[in-house]
Z-matrix of the N, CA and C atoms (Angstrom, degrees):
N
C 1 1.505
C 2 1.512 1 111.29
N 3 1.278 2 116.59 1 -41.61
C 4 1.494 3 120.69 2 177.94
C 5 1.538 4 108.99 3 -69.15
N 6 1.296 5 118.99 4 -37.32
C 7 1.446 6 121.19 5 178.41
C 8 1.540 7 109.75 6 -60.47
N 9 1.287 8 118.64 7 -45.71
C 10 1.464 9 119.78 8 178.74
C 11 1.482 10 112.85 9 -60.70
N 12 1.398 11 115.71 10 -38.38
C 13 1.436 12 116.77 11 178.35
C 14 1.472 13 111.77 12 -67.44
N 15 1.320 14 117.82 13 -38.85
C 16 1.482 15 119.25 14 -178.00
C 17 1.658 16 108.58 15 -68.38
N 18 1.350 17 116.43 16 -36.69
C 19 1.472 18 118.50 17 -179.13
C 20 1.536 19 108.25 18 -68.68
N 21 1.400 20 117.81 19 -41.52
C 22 1.437 21 118.02 20 179.06
C 23 1.440 22 110.85 21 -67.83
N 24 1.294 23 124.32 22 -37.48
C 25 1.463 24 124.96 23 176.12
C 26 1.502 25 112.06 24 -63.23
N 27 1.323 26 118.09 25 -41.14
C 28 1.468 27 119.40 26 179.79
C 29 1.528 28 111.33 27 -66.67
N 30 1.350 29 118.67 28 -36.52
C 31 1.491 30 123.74 29 177.19
C 32 1.478 31 107.50 30 -66.16
N 33 1.294 32 118.51 31 -42.32
C 34 1.523 33 118.53 32 179.48
C 35 1.460 34 112.88 33 -68.23
N 36 1.309 35 119.71 34 -36.46
C 37 1.469 36 121.44 35 176.17
C 38 1.448 37 110.37 36 -66.52
N 39 1.356 38 121.60 37 -36.45
C 40 1.461 39 125.09 38 175.57
C 41 1.439 40 113.61 39 -63.14
N 42 1.320 41 120.62 40 -39.27
C 43 1.366 42 128.60 41 176.54
C 44 1.533 43 113.10 42 -61.06
N 45 1.351 44 112.48 43 -47.30
C 46 1.457 45 122.76 44 179.43
C 47 1.570 46 111.83 45 -59.62
N 48 1.330 47 115.64 46 -39.97
C 49 1.452 48 120.04 47 -178.60
C 50 1.530 49 109.07 48 -68.28
N 51 1.314 50 117.65 49 -44.16
C 52 1.431 51 122.51 50 -177.52
C 53 1.518 52 111.35 51 -62.05
N 54 1.453 53 118.84 52 -38.37
C 55 1.352 54 124.25 53 -179.74
C 56 1.544 55 111.13 54 -67.20
N 57 1.241 56 119.86 55 -30.46
C 58 1.454 57 126.03 56 178.08
C 59 1.466 58 113.07 57 -65.96
N 60 1.291 59 116.70 58 -20.85
C 61 1.499 60 122.52 59 -179.45
C 62 1.494 61 112.42 60 -92.81
N 63 1.246 62 119.87 61 -0.70
C 64 1.533 63 124.17 62 -179.58
C 65 1.556 64 110.90 63 -105.50
N 66 1.312 65 110.36 64 143.63
C 67 1.445 66 119.96 65 173.40
C 68 1.492 67 110.23 66 -105.40
N 69 1.325 68 115.57 67 137.28
C 70 1.490 69 120.87 68 178.00
C 71 1.462 70 107.65 69 -95.12
N 72 1.332 71 116.65 70 120.30
C 73 1.510 72 122.52 71 172.99
C 74 1.531 73 109.57 72 -98.28
N 75 1.263 74 116.85 73 119.41
C 76 1.540 75 121.06 74 178.02
C 77 1.468 76 109.97 75 -112.27
N 78 1.327 77 116.04 76 134.53
C 79 1.478 78 123.48 77 172.85
C 80 1.503 79 109.56 78 -89.57
N 81 1.306 80 120.40 79 107.28
C 82 1.451 81 121.56 80 -179.89
C 83 1.500 82 113.45 81 -89.86
N 84 1.336 83 118.41 82 0.70
C 85 1.446 84 121.39 83 -176.55
C 86 1.517 85 112.58 84 -90.39
N 87 1.292 86 119.54 85 161.31
C 88 1.388 87 123.71 86 179.07
C 89 1.548 88 118.72 87 -77.82
N 90 1.401 89 113.07 88 0.41
C 91 1.464 90 120.09 89 -179.01
C 92 1.475 91 106.10 90 -130.85
N 93 1.380 92 115.11 91 162.08
C 94 1.434 93 121.26 92 178.78
C 95 1.529 94 113.40 93 -68.72
N 96 1.327 95 114.98 94 152.38
C 97 1.455 96 119.62 95 -176.44
C 98 1.545 97 107.67 96 -128.16
N 99 1.361 98 115.37 97 141.35
C 100 1.437 99 122.93 98 177.96
C 101 1.495 100 106.13 99 -115.27
N 102 1.337 101 118.90 100 120.08
C 103 1.465 102 120.94 101 174.72
C 104 1.511 103 111.36 102 -132.94
N 105 1.385 104 117.92 103 173.49
C 106 1.344 105 127.09 104 -177.52
C 107 1.534 106 110.97 105 -118.46
N 108 1.336 107 117.80 106 132.30
C 109 1.437 108 121.04 107 178.21
C 110 1.563 109 104.82 108 -121.48
N 111 1.328 110 111.05 109 121.69
C 112 1.519 111 119.98 110 179.25
C 113 1.541 112 107.13 111 -116.97
N 114 1.308 113 117.62 112 111.06
C 115 1.415 114 120.21 113 175.07
C 116 1.538 115 113.30 114 -71.20
N 117 1.279 116 121.05 115 153.13
C 118 1.438 117 123.54 116 -179.41
C 119 1.469 118 109.54 117 -55.88
N 120 1.380 119 117.96 118 122.34
C 121 1.443 120 121.00 119 179.53
C 122 1.546 121 115.84 120 70.30
N 123 1.377 122 116.53 121 21.12
C 124 1.417 123 118.46 122 -176.10
C 125 1.537 124 111.63 123 -129.56
N 126 1.351 125 117.98 124 -170.09
C 127 1.482 126 120.91 125 -179.24
C 128 1.457 127 106.61 126 -98.32
N 129 1.348 128 113.03 127 154.00
C 130 1.426 129 125.24 128 -178.84
C 131 1.645 130 109.72 129 -69.43
N 132 1.339 131 116.24 130 134.67
C 133 1.445 132 121.44 131 179.26
C 134 1.551 133 103.37 132 -119.59
N 135 1.310 134 111.23 133 129.16
C 136 1.505 135 122.76 134 178.06
C 137 1.595 136 110.57 135 -90.87
N 138 1.370 137 115.85 136 126.78
C 139 1.462 138 117.94 137 -179.24
C 140 1.594 139 105.92 138 -129.64
N 141 1.334 140 110.89 139 149.95
C 142 1.512 141 119.43 140 172.64
C 143 1.541 142 104.32 141 -124.26
N 144 1.283 143 116.28 142 129.71
C 145 1.415 144 124.33 143 -175.61
C 146 1.608 145 106.67 144 -123.34
N 147 1.334 146 115.11 145 122.54
C 148 1.398 147 123.37 146 -178.65
C 149 1.545 148 113.68 147 -65.05
N 150 1.241 149 121.81 148 161.98
C 151 1.453 150 124.00 149 -177.27
C 152 1.497 151 109.40 150 -61.95
N 153 1.318 152 118.61 151 139.17
C 154 1.399 153 127.32 152 177.91
C 155 1.556 154 115.19 153 56.10
N 156 1.238 155 117.34 154 33.41
C 157 1.478 156 123.42 155 176.18
C 158 1.558 157 111.65 156 -122.47
N 159 1.251 158 113.33 157 171.45
C 160 1.457 159 120.63 158 -174.81
C 161 1.582 160 108.36 159 -138.56
N 162 1.311 161 113.75 160 162.08
C 163 1.463 162 122.53 161 175.00
C 164 1.466 163 110.84 162 -156.02
N 165 1.372 164 117.63 163 153.06
C 166 1.414 165 122.03 164 -177.54
C 167 1.556 166 109.09 165 -106.50
N 168 1.359 167 111.01 166 138.06
C 169 1.499 168 118.74 167 175.29
C 170 1.451 169 111.03 168 -123.48
N 171 1.303 170 114.50 169 140.30
C 172 1.422 171 124.27 170 179.57
C 173 1.562 172 107.90 171 -72.27
N 174 1.347 173 118.10 172 114.07
C 175 1.414 174 120.63 173 -177.45
C 176 1.469 175 112.84 174 -130.87
N 177 1.273 176 120.83 175 35.44
C 178 1.494 177 125.43 176 -170.39
C 179 1.551 178 107.30 177 -71.62
N 180 1.412 179 115.92 178 -34.43
C 181 1.474 180 115.12 179 179.23
C 182 1.559 181 111.97 180 -97.52
N 183 1.280 182 116.68 181 10.22
C 184 1.499 183 120.86 182 -176.50
C 185 1.488 184 115.31 183 87.94
N 186 1.295 185 112.69 184 167.35
C 187 1.482 186 117.97 185 176.89
C 188 1.456 187 112.26 186 173.57
N 189 1.357 188 115.81 187 -179.66
C 190 1.505 189 117.65 188 -176.87
C 191 1.531 190 106.20 189 -128.75
N 192 1.330 191 117.43 190 137.13
C 193 1.424 192 125.49 191 170.16
C 194 1.472 193 109.98 192 -103.12
N 195 1.375 194 115.67 193 136.42
C 196 1.502 195 117.65 194 -178.76
C 197 1.552 196 105.39 195 -135.29
N 198 1.347 197 109.00 196 134.07
C 199 1.514 198 118.23 197 171.12
C 200 1.535 199 105.87 198 -144.66
N 201 1.363 200 112.73 199 118.79
C 202 1.430 201 118.57 200 -171.43
C 203 1.479 202 115.39 201 57.58
N 204 1.344 203 122.64 202 -120.17
C 205 1.504 204 127.25 203 179.18
C 206 1.548 205 106.26 204 -99.12
N 207 1.307 206 122.11 205 -0.37
C 208 1.421 207 123.73 206 -172.06
C 209 1.561 208 108.21 207 -96.90
N 210 1.281 209 117.67 208 130.44
C 211 1.490 210 125.46 209 177.67
C 212 1.594 211 110.27 210 -123.68
N 213 1.244 212 113.30 211 147.33
C 214 1.395 213 118.11 212 174.08
C 215 1.523 214 109.55 213 -147.29
N 216 1.321 215 115.52 214 139.20
C 217 1.497 216 121.30 215 -176.17
C 218 1.518 217 108.74 216 -101.03
N 219 1.320 218 116.33 217 136.54
C 220 1.476 219 120.58 218 175.98
C 221 1.509 220 108.50 219 -117.53
N 222 1.350 221 112.38 220 150.20
C 223 1.462 222 122.08 221 173.02
C 224 1.537 223 110.97 222 -129.65
N 225 1.230 224 117.23 223 -177.62
C 226 1.428 225 123.51 224 179.94
C 227 1.632 226 108.02 225 -64.49
N 228 1.265 227 119.57 226 -20.71
C 229 1.370 228 123.90 227 -178.15
C 230 1.532 229 113.28 228 -93.05
N 231 1.313 230 117.92 229 -12.31
C 232 1.550 231 121.87 230 176.81
C 233 1.457 232 108.22 231 -74.64
N 234 1.342 233 116.12 232 126.53
C 235 1.449 234 120.12 233 -177.22
C 236 1.557 235 112.02 234 -102.90
N 237 1.321 236 115.11 235 -36.89
C 238 1.477 237 118.05 236 -178.13
C 239 1.524 238 110.31 237 -142.56
N 240 1.355 239 112.16 238 143.90
C 241 1.440 240 120.61 239 169.89
C 242 1.576 241 105.96 240 -135.57
N 243 1.330 242 113.61 241 134.98
C 244 1.461 243 116.91 242 -179.90
C 245 1.549 244 109.14 243 -115.04
N 246 1.305 245 115.71 244 143.53
C 247 1.437 246 124.84 245 173.77
C 248 1.504 247 109.77 246 -97.13
N 249 1.291 248 114.29 247 131.00
C 250 1.475 249 118.48 248 -177.67
C 251 1.553 250 108.72 249 -135.13
N 252 1.307 251 120.65 250 144.87
C 253 1.478 252 126.89 251 177.43
C 254 1.461 253 109.16 252 -114.30
N 255 1.338 254 113.26 253 124.07
C 256 1.481 255 118.58 254 178.71
C 257 1.530 256 110.00 255 -132.92
N 258 1.317 257 116.80 256 119.75
C 259 1.519 258 120.40 257 -179.73
C 260 1.508 259 110.19 258 53.59
N 261 1.284 260 118.99 259 40.62
C 262 1.412 261 124.76 260 175.15
C 263 1.558 262 115.61 261 75.84
N 264 1.411 263 117.78 262 13.44
C 265 1.343 264 121.67 263 176.58
C 266 1.505 265 110.10 264 -118.35
N 267 1.227 266 120.02 265 140.40
C 268 1.472 267 123.81 266 179.51
C 269 1.452 268 110.15 267 -96.79
N 270 1.304 269 114.80 268 146.97
C 271 1.483 270 123.81 269 177.71
C 272 1.495 271 115.41 270 -143.61
N 273 1.249 272 119.58 271 156.37
C 274 1.471 273 120.71 272 175.83
C 275 1.596 274 106.18 273 -100.12
N 276 1.275 275 116.91 274 142.40
C 277 1.464 276 121.00 275 175.31
C 278 1.496 277 108.30 276 -129.03
N 279 1.355 278 116.22 277 125.17
C 280 1.434 279 120.37 278 178.20
C 281 1.565 280 109.39 279 -108.41
N 282 1.337 281 115.19 280 112.03
C 283 1.418 282 119.11 281 -177.48
C 284 1.569 283 113.47 282 -61.55
N 285 1.339 284 117.41 283 132.86
C 286 1.501 285 118.42 284 -178.38
C 287 1.542 286 106.98 285 -82.37
N 288 1.361 287 120.02 286 144.14
C 289 1.410 288 123.57 287 172.64
C 290 1.401 289 113.89 288 -59.62
N 291 1.411 290 117.41 289 139.22
C 292 1.472 291 123.27 290 179.51
C 293 1.541 292 108.35 291 -72.72
N 294 1.331 293 112.88 292 135.78
C 295 1.441 294 118.61 293 177.18
C 296 1.565 295 109.21 294 -92.18
N 297 1.266 296 115.66 295 140.57
C 298 1.479 297 119.93 296 179.70
C 299 1.491 298 108.36 297 -104.40
C-alpha cells in the first residue's frame, strides 16, 4: 500500500516539474492567429491558434515566438504569453507577476 502511494507521488511530482517548463500561449483576439515558435538551437515550428483558445509549448531551453514584426522570448520561467490584435497588427503580451 505504501509502495503504491510512493509511486503515485513520484509520478505526480514528475508531471508538476514538466508543466513548469511549458509556456501557455493564449489567443485573446476574435480571429485565428498564425505564429512561429523557434526553440533555441532548433528548427522553426508554425502554429495556428483559433480565436480565444490556448496551447502549451515546451520552452524549458528557451525560444522565440514570432508573429508579424512582433517577437517574444520565452524561458523555463515564462508561464503565459498572450496574443492580441490592435489595429490590424499582432503583438505578444507577457503578463507581469502580481506583487504582494
